[in-house]
KEPAVO-821195 format. One record per residue (C-alpha): x, y, z. Coordinates in Angstrom, 2 decimals. Layout:
<xx=X | yy=Y | zz=Z>
...
END
This chain:
<xx=-43.96 | yy=-37.08 | zz=-11.00>
<xx=-41.68 | yy=-39.63 | zz=-9.46>
<xx=-43.17 | yy=-41.14 | zz=-6.36>
<xx=-39.90 | yy=-40.64 | zz=-4.49>
<xx=-40.34 | yy=-36.86 | zz=-4.81>
<xx=-43.65 | yy=-36.89 | zz=-2.95>
<xx=-43.76 | yy=-35.94 | zz=0.68>
<xx=-45.41 | yy=-38.24 | zz=3.19>
<xx=-48.34 | yy=-35.82 | zz=3.34>
<xx=-48.74 | yy=-35.94 | zz=-0.45>
<xx=-48.63 | yy=-39.73 | zz=-0.45>
<xx=-51.20 | yy=-39.82 | zz=2.34>
<xx=-53.50 | yy=-37.49 | zz=0.39>
<xx=-53.58 | yy=-39.94 | zz=-2.51>
<xx=-53.36 | yy=-43.26 | zz=-0.70>
<xx=-57.07 | yy=-44.07 | zz=-0.66>
<xx=-57.57 | yy=-42.86 | zz=-4.26>
<xx=-54.58 | yy=-44.91 | zz=-5.37>
<xx=-55.89 | yy=-48.05 | zz=-3.75>
<xx=-59.43 | yy=-47.51 | zz=-5.07>
<xx=-58.62 | yy=-46.46 | zz=-8.63>
<xx=-55.10 | yy=-47.72 | zz=-9.32>
<xx=-54.52 | yy=-50.81 | zz=-7.18>
<xx=-52.89 | yy=-52.64 | zz=-10.13>
<xx=-50.14 | yy=-49.98 | zz=-10.18>
<xx=-49.15 | yy=-50.18 | zz=-6.51>
<xx=-45.34 | yy=-50.44 | zz=-6.32>
<xx=-44.98 | yy=-49.15 | zz=-9.88>
<xx=-44.49 | yy=-45.40 | zz=-9.60>
<xx=-44.62 | yy=-44.58 | zz=-13.32>
<xx=-47.84 | yy=-46.55 | zz=-13.84>
<xx=-49.35 | yy=-45.14 | zz=-10.65>
<xx=-48.63 | yy=-41.57 | zz=-11.75>
<xx=-50.19 | yy=-42.23 | zz=-15.15>
<xx=-53.24 | yy=-43.88 | zz=-13.55>
<xx=-53.79 | yy=-41.00 | zz=-11.14>
<xx=-53.50 | yy=-38.48 | zz=-13.98>
<xx=-55.89 | yy=-40.53 | zz=-16.13>
<xx=-58.41 | yy=-40.66 | zz=-13.28>
<xx=-57.97 | yy=-37.06 | zz=-12.10>
<xx=-61.70 | yy=-36.33 | zz=-12.35>
<xx=-62.35 | yy=-39.12 | zz=-9.84>
<xx=-59.71 | yy=-38.07 | zz=-7.30>
<xx=-60.36 | yy=-36.45 | zz=-3.96>
<xx=-59.65 | yy=-32.73 | zz=-3.94>
<xx=-56.49 | yy=-33.20 | zz=-1.86>
<xx=-55.06 | yy=-35.81 | zz=-4.21>
<xx=-56.03 | yy=-33.85 | zz=-7.31>
<xx=-54.03 | yy=-30.90 | zz=-5.95>
<xx=-51.01 | yy=-33.16 | zz=-5.45>
<xx=-51.29 | yy=-34.54 | zz=-9.00>
<xx=-51.63 | yy=-31.04 | zz=-10.46>
<xx=-48.69 | yy=-29.75 | zz=-8.39>
<xx=-46.53 | yy=-32.46 | zz=-9.96>
<xx=-47.50 | yy=-31.76 | zz=-13.55>
<xx=-50.59 | yy=-33.98 | zz=-13.83>
END
């Protein structure tokens, strides 16, 4: 899931989760994607759907 392929709505759905769970990976799409997948159980429902839609 390359960050560039995410729509603005998808990015917005995961923004708060990304900052809370994966702040060290901000600006590093590959690491962010891995972090979100690794923390899928902790994600909001909206973000979890985005991660799953992109193969996570």
